[in-house]
N, C-alpha and C positions, 0 to 999 in steps of 0.2 A: 473665521472661516476659510478654507485652502479652496484654490481653483485647481480645474484638472491640469495636469502636468504636459508637457509637448512631447507625444508618444515617442517619436524618434529618438528622445532622450530617456526614455524609461527602458529598465531591465527588471524584468520579474523573474527572480531565481530563488531557488532552494538550495538550504545546505543539508546535505543528507550522507548517513555513514553508518557503519557498524557501531554499537555502542562503545562508549569509552575512546572512540577515534579522536575526538576534540573538538567535535561541530559546534557545540557552544561556546567553548572556548574561543574557537576562531570567530563566533558571529560577535562575541563581545569587544573582541580588538577591530573590527570593522566599525563597529559604532563608536568606539573611542576616538579611531583614526579620524572617522567623518566628522566627530564634532558633535555627534547626536547625546552622548553620554560623556561626561566628565571626570567617570571614574570606572575603573576596568572592573568589572564583577567577575569574580572566580568562582568556579562552580564548586570546588571542593570545599569553600568556605560559605556554601551555600546563599552565596549574595549575587548570582547571575542574573542581570537585566532580562532575560528572555526566558529565566527558568522562575516565572512569579508565583505559580503555586506551591503551597505549603509541602504537600507529598513530594514536589520536584526539589524543593530545598532541603527536606529530611533524607531523600532516597540520593540526592547527588545525579539525578538523570532529569532528563527530558522527557516529558508524559504526553503532553499535547504541543501540536505545533502552533508555533507563535509567530505573528506578523509582524514586521516592523518596517521602518523606510529610513534611508540616509541617503545625503547627497555625497556626489563624487565625481570631480572634475565635468562642473556642469551637466552631470545627468542625476536622475534620479533612481536608487537601487530600492524596488520593493523586494523584503526579502522574507522567506519563511527557514526558521529554524525547525527541524522535524526529529523527531524521537529516533532513537538506534536501536530501542529493543525492539525484538519481534513481535511481543504483545500489541505493543502498538503501531504495528505496521499499517493500519487504517488511514492514520494521522500522514503516513508518508503516500500513500495511495493516492488519496483526495487531493493533497498537496501537488502532487506530480500532475494532477489532471488540469490544473490550472495555471500553470507555471509555461514559462519560455524558455526556460535554461535552468541547468543545475551545477552546483560545486560538488563534487562527490572527494569526502575525505578519508586519507587513508593514513592508518598507523604507519610508521616509518619501518618499524620493525617487522610486523607482521603483513604488510601489505594487504590483499584482498581479502577479506573475512565473509564468514556466513551469509550475514545480512548485507555486506556490501552487493552480493549477487543477487538478493532480494531485490534492494533499491535498485540495480541495474536494471533488472528485468521491469520493473515498472517504469523507470525510465524510458527504456525501450518500447515499451507499449505505446507511448506518448510522444516518441520520437524527437526527445528534447536533446538539443546540443549540450554536450557536459565538458567542464574541467575538471582535472583532478587538482586537490593541494595535499601533496605527501609531507603529513605532520609528523612531529615528534622526532625529527631527525637528531634533537639532541642526546637522545635517549643511546645507552649502550646496546650495540645489536643492530641500530638502525642502517638500513640499506638501500640508496634511492634507487639503485639499479635494479636492484631485487624486487622493490616495490612495482617496477615499470614491467618486469617480467612477469609478476603476477596477474597483472592486468592484462597482458597479452594471452596467458594462459587460462584464464579463468573466467573472462569477460569477452574474451574474442574482440578486444577493440585494441587501436592503434594510438597508443599515447605518444606524444611529441612533448619533449621538454622545454618549455620558455626559460625558467630560471633553474639551474642547476647547484646542489652545494658543493663547496670545495671538498677535495677527499679526505681530508682531516678537519671535517666540518668545525668551524668556530663561531658560527651565527652567521657568516658571509654568505650571499648567494652571487652567482654571477647570471647576469641578464644575457641571453644568448641572442636576442635580437638588436638589443641597445648596444652589445658587447661591452658591458659595464660591471663593476664590483658594485656589491650593494653590502654597506654595513648598516645596522640597526641600533643608533646611539639615543641618547636621551636617558630619561628615568624609565621610561616605558616603550621604548622604541619607535616613539614618534619622528625621532630625526633619521631621516635617509641619507646617508652620507654614500654619494655617487663619485666613484673613481675610475677611470681608464682602464681596463684589464690590461695587467702585464702581459709581455709575450710569453713567460715560461707557463703562466696559468693556462693562457690562451691554447699554447699547443697541447698541452693535456687535456682541453675540453674541445677541440676542433672537432673531432667525429661527434659530438653532440650538436654542434651548430651545423654540420654537413647534413645530419637527418632532418634536422628541423627545416632546412632549405629546401631539400627534395621533397619534405612532404608537403609544404607550402607551394612548391612550382606545380606540382599534379595540374591543379586547374587555370594555373595562369601560364600562358605561353610566353609572355615577355620576360616574366622572371625566371623560367626555366632556362630560356636562352641566356640569361645574365651566368644562371648558377654553371651551366655546361661551358659557358666562355670563360668562367672563374673571374668575372667583372664582378667586385661587392656590391650587393645591391641596397637600396635606402631603406631604411628601418619601416618606413612608411608602406613602401610595396611590400614587404614581407608581412606586416601587420595585415594586411587588407587580404593578401593572398591566404594567410592561416587562417583570418574571418571565414572566407569564403568556404574553405576545407572544413572548417569546424560547423557551420552552418548545414553543410550538406551530409554531415555524420561520419565523413571519411576519418577525421583525426579526433583525440581528445587531447587539448593542449595540457601541459603539466608545469604545477609550480612548485617550488620547495620551502619548507621553512618550520619552524615551531612556535604554533601560537603561544604556548604558555609563555615560553622565551620572548615574543613578542617580536618575532623574526620571520621574513617572507610576506607578509601580510599586505602591505602597501602594494607591492606588484600584482598580487594576486585580484587585488581591488580593479587595478588599472587593465588587468586582462579581462574581467567581468564586462568592462565599458567598452573595450576594443572588440572582444570576441565573441559573446552572446549578442542573442538576436532583440531588438526591440519588438513590441507586439504587433507593430505593422508588417514583420518580416516572418513571420509565422505563417504557414500555410490555413486558408480557412479553414472553419469547423463544419463538419456535416450535420446537417439536422434534418427530423422528419417532420412533414406537416400532417395533420389529421386526414386528409384526403388520401393519405399513402405516398404522397409524392417526397422529393427529399429537394433541398436546398443547402448552398454552402454558405456559411455568413463570415464576411469578410471583417475584420477588425478596423470599422470606421464609427465615428462619431455619428453619422448620418445613419438613417434609416430606423425601422422599427427596434426596439429593444429586444436584445437577446443575450442574457446572463444566467449563470448557472451557480446554483444555491451548493456550495461544497461543504458547510462545517455550520452545524447549530453550536452555540454555548450560550449558558447562562451566564449574563452579566449581572452583576449587583443584584440577583436574584431575578431578573427579567431576561426573557427569551431575546437572543439577538442570532442572524442570521450573517455568516462571511457569504458573500458571493463576487464572482468576478465576471466583469460586464466585456462581452464579445462585441456588441454592437448598440448604436445608439448611445441616449443617455437617460439618466435617470436622476430625478429629484424629489426632494420629501412632497408628499402628499400624493404622488403618481398613481396609480392604480395598476397593479400588473396581474398577470393571468400564469395560472400553475396549471398545465396540462396535465389531466389524470392518464390512467393504462387505458380507459375505454372511450378516449375522447371527451371525456367531461371536462369543463374550464372551472377552476376555482379562483375566483379574484379575491386578492387582498389588496390592502391600502400602505404603502411604506411612509412610516412615520416620520422616522430620521435615517440619515446617512452618516456614517463617520469613518474617518479615516484612523488606523490603529499603530500603536507602537506598543506591543508587548501587551501588557494591560490597560494602557492608556488610550483614552480616544478622544477624537477632536472633531467638533461639528463641520459637516459640509454641505454647501448648498447646491452642490449639483457633481456628479461623478459620470464619466464619459468611459467608453471603450476602450480596454487596455487596463483600466483600474480594479484594484483589490480592495472591496470596501466592506463595512458591516452595516448591515440594516437592523432599524427597530420596528418593531411593528407588526411583523409577518408570523401569525399564529400558528399557519399550517404547513409552512413551507420546509420540507428536510433534506437531509445530505442526497443529492444527487438530482433535486428538482431543477426544471427550467423554469426561468422567471422571463415572460415574454409580453409584448403588448396584446391587450386582450383583442385588439382588430387584425393579429397577425399571430395566430397561434402556431408553436412549432417546440419541439424537445430537442435537445441537445444529449450527446451520447451520456449515459449513466456513469455513476462510478460504481465500480464493483464492489462487494464486500465478501470478505470470507466467512466461511461458516464456523462457529467457537466449536472448542475441542474439547473444553475442560467446564465440569459444572461444578457447582456447591450450593449445597440446601440452606436457605436463608429464612430468616424468621423474626421479627421484632420480639426483643426480652418483654415487652409488657402488650397484652392485647388493645390497648389503648392507642398504640403507635401503629395499629395496622392499616388505617385509611393513610398516613403520613408516609409509610414506607412504600405503599404501591404508588405513590404521588412523587416519592424520590425517584424510586426505579423506573417511572415513566421518564422523567426528565433526564436520568442518565443515559437510557436507550436512545431518547432524541438525539444527544450530543454523540453518542458512541454508538454507529450500527452494529460493532461487533460484539455489543453486550445483548443477550437476549434473557428474557423471564420466561419461565415455562413452568406448566405444572406439571409432575411427576404422577403419572395415570396412576400408579401402582400404590404408592406410597401417600399420595396426597399432598406431597410438599411442594414448596415454592423453590425452583432451582434458578440461581443465577448462573448463565452459562457465557464465558468468554474465552480469550486467547491462551490463557495460560495462567500458572499461579499469580505471576506478578501483577496481570492483569485484573483479576479477581481480588487481589489483596489492594489495590489502589481503589478499586470500585467500593470495597468495603469502608475504608478510612475514609473517603469522601462521604458516605452516607452518614458517619459518625460526626464528623466536623462540618460538613457543608449544611446538613439536614437535620442535624440534631435527633438522628434515630439509632436508637441501642440496638444493634441485633445480636442474634445467636448465629453461628454458620458450622456445617458439618463440615466432614472430610471431602477433599476434593473427588469428583466422581468424572472419570473418562468418557465422553462422548462416542457410542457406538454407533456402526453400521451393519449391515447384513448384504450378505451375497449369497449366490446358491452353490453348491458344492458340483452339480453335474446336470447335463441336460435329462428332462423330465416332460411326461406327456400326462394329462387328464380330460376326462370328461365329466360333465355334470347334466342331470336329467333336471329340472325345476317343474313340479307340477303343484299347482296349491290350487284350493276353494277359499276364497276370501268372503266373509259375510259383509255386506256394505249395510250402512245405517237403515234403507229402508226394508231391508229382511232379504234382498235378493242376494244370491251367489254368483260371486264374479270367479270364473275358471281363467287360471292363465297356465302355458307349459311352452316349456321352450327346452332346447338341448344344445351344450356346447361342446367341442373341444379346444383344449389350450397345450401349446408347448410354451415349456421355457428354457433357457438355456445361458451359461455364465458367459460374459464379455472380459476383456483385459481390463485390469485396472485403470481407472480413470474414464472409462468409456461411456459411464452414464446408465441411462434408463432407456431401450427403444421399445415403443409397442406398434406393433403391425398388426392391423385390423381388417384384412381383406380376405373375408373367410370363404370358402366354398359352401354354395348354399343348397340344401336339401328340402324338400324334393325337388327334381332337377326341373330347371325352368324358373323356379320362383325367385324373387328379386327382394333385396332388403331396401325399404325407403329411407328417408333422410335422417327420420328419428330412431330409426332401429339401427342404421349405421353410428349415429352418435351413441346409441345406448351399447353397440359391443365394444366400441372404443372407451366409454366409460367406465363399463365394467370391470376391463382388463386393467384399467389404470387404476382405479379405486382400489382395486386390491392389493397394489403395491406399497401400501401406506406404511404396512410394518410387516417386517420378515419372519418366517416359521420358527425360528430361534429362541429370539428375546424379543420381538415386537419393535425391532430397531426398524430406522427407515432403510428401504434397499437401496440398492445402487450397483451398476455393473453386471446388468442383465438383460437378455432379450425376451419378450413375449410375444407370441404370434398366435392370433386367433384362428385356428386351423379350418374349421368346419361347424355349421350351426346347421339345426334343423327349427325349421318352423310348421307350426300345425294352425295353419289358416289365422283366423281371427284370435284365437286364444294367444296366439304369439305376440303380446303386447310388448313395447318398447321396454318396459319396466321388467316384465318376464325374461327378456331377452338378456339385461343386463346381470340381473341376478345370477343366471346361469353361467353367463360367460365369468362373473367374478368367483362362483364358487368354483367352476374348472380351474379358474388361475391359482386359486388357494391350495386344491389338493395338487397342482402341478409342483408348485412352490414347495408344499409338504414332503413330497415325493422326491425333490431334486437333493433335499437336505440342506440346512441353513448354515451357513459358515459367519461367525462373529467377526467382524473387522474394526480393528481400533487403529487410531492416529497413528502413524509411523513418522516420527520425526527425523529430520536430516541434522546429524548431531555432530558438532565439532570440541573435542575435548582438548584443553593446552594444559600438560603437564611436565614438571621436571623430569630429565631423563632418567633419572637416579630412580624415578619412582613409577616410569611406565609399565613396568612387570605387575604390578599391585594393581594401576590402574585399568590395565587391559584385562586383567583376570577378573576383575569386578564386571567390566563391561559385558563379558562372555556371560559372566552368572548372570546378567538382567536379558541375556539373550540377544545381545546388539548384534549385528551383521558390520564386521568390521572392513571398510572399504579399502582405506590406505592409511599411510603415517608420513608424516614430512618433520625434520629435523631443522629447527631453526634456533643456532647456538646452543643454550644449556635446556632449551624448551623442544618438546616433541608436540606436535598436533596430528590427534586421530581422529581420522573421519568415518563415522558409522552412522547406521541406521538402526533407531532403538524405539520399542512402542512406549509411547508417552505415560500410561500407568506405572511403567518399569522405570520412570524417570523422576516421578514425584519426590521432592525432597532430596535429588541425589546431589546438589550442590552441598549440602552437608556433610555427606560421606565422603565426597572429592575431597574437600579441603581438610578432612581428618587424614585422609590416606597421603595428601602432597605436603602438611603441614601449612597447612593456609594459601599455599600457592597456585594451586591447579585453579581451573575456572572453564566454563562452558558455556555453549549456547547451542541452540535448537530451533529449527524452522520447520513448521508444517509441511509436510512432504506429500504423504497421501493415507487414503486409509485401506489398511490390507489386512490380511490373517497375519496375525504374529506368531 
């Protein structure tokens, strides 16, 4: 059993990037150089230590965020390797929520790519200090300086180089703080050969060094004075100043190398320990109490427990929960409380604690603030739940999940597997909040909804392999939303005699006038229920006011065109008329709901489809054919960029017109083209 580490020497970091930038390859080298693994597992061979799922090995991609830990220079690095494919972006989102810093990996040829921007937005939301690793510098067309330029242009961040490649890159990098040349020898780059930087090379790289010193000196007056006086500062002073600038979010230190060629990884590990924060250096987390108050949770082992469940995973067929402790300690057998949305507390008992290395776990006798651990025995805790001391209930900020955009009709091949399928789908949804199972009201089919074709494909493969459920699937079905075409008003008089069980007749009567109008994309729905009341002098009581708001809101569940959920519109209840005791809350609710439905029908429904921000990479000689095909799919071309022999096309296109697009693209480009897409908005295509 392991003991809790010294928090000052802990670094909780994530590795994140666009798909195929080399995250998992980099992680494998980190584990090897730290002595955790004795063999480097290669992604292209399906042998990566962190890609332990069979689907990950077969597809050659990371699907689920994997947690591991490694020692480096008297520090403990707890590391999460996240997926790069946009379909699994929830894995990045919930990982970023519980980390203290991150390493963003960039392809040295392409620089910042679409999923890099998504990852950066997630990082920014949680204000995580970040380092960059410019990878694949051994590839033809790689350009370190251009990659940094894309960081400034597309991420609006300030990259500061710490290690830079020589202009004619041969695997050597120059360390700008230590003023040394680093070569990576041995069979797998494990021998770092350090040599003083010669004068000729140093003169060529002097501008990089000056930029580094100026950036580091911004928050350090003593260092600034040395730089301005042209006095050579000590490396420790530069490290300390750069660290402060990194923690403040002013700069992002950058390291260079090629993970596949075992180059530049050890300086990056040094950078993680020197420049990224320990758990105690992160700002306190805001928590809400059931009484409506707030408190700030500082990272300390003392005080009542506060932890966040950020992931549910089935492990050897049993339910386990990943959690990050923010305050207090936790031991096997402890009772924890899970606050519900209405202030209700559900109590559970933690059966066992584990520390995790990919798909291996080790028992713990105690966990303390700052640790990321695996908990067994929790039946009800889900992604985003707070685990707290029963005597001190609170809840931390939840983890946002995106709405699915693609659906697939799914059914068991044999009716005897119906219950097994339902149970398996429930377990998949517990693990992945972006997977949803719904019943199609029109067809009666069961529909599995997710973030994209690959997402649904992997879910289907897991149903067959892990749960032994043979399934049949239909064609992909794009999720729709509706809005309205124009502003409109409508009124409705509700007047009805309802016969009671005892034979008496109950009369209800109410009148309402409602207006609807479209809103800009992404504005959501607003309901204003402050009507003028007739006759003059009459007022609504509390129950009637609730009924008016409920009637307007309840009518928005489905749109007038296809019955899809509505969004981006405003509803205003303009006027209601009361008829004394006849205008019960139920009658008012029906009158307002009917007036709202009439107004929506009069305004006209507009069907909105998922619009994807799409980036297509194609050889320059095939750009004409690719552009023509995109325009035939009614894509809106935003711009194009040329990088060497390849051209990058940025466009917006409806998701339903991109289903199966990769096959057509490869046909047009003789297998050389590729594309990525990220959900942008629902809009009229």
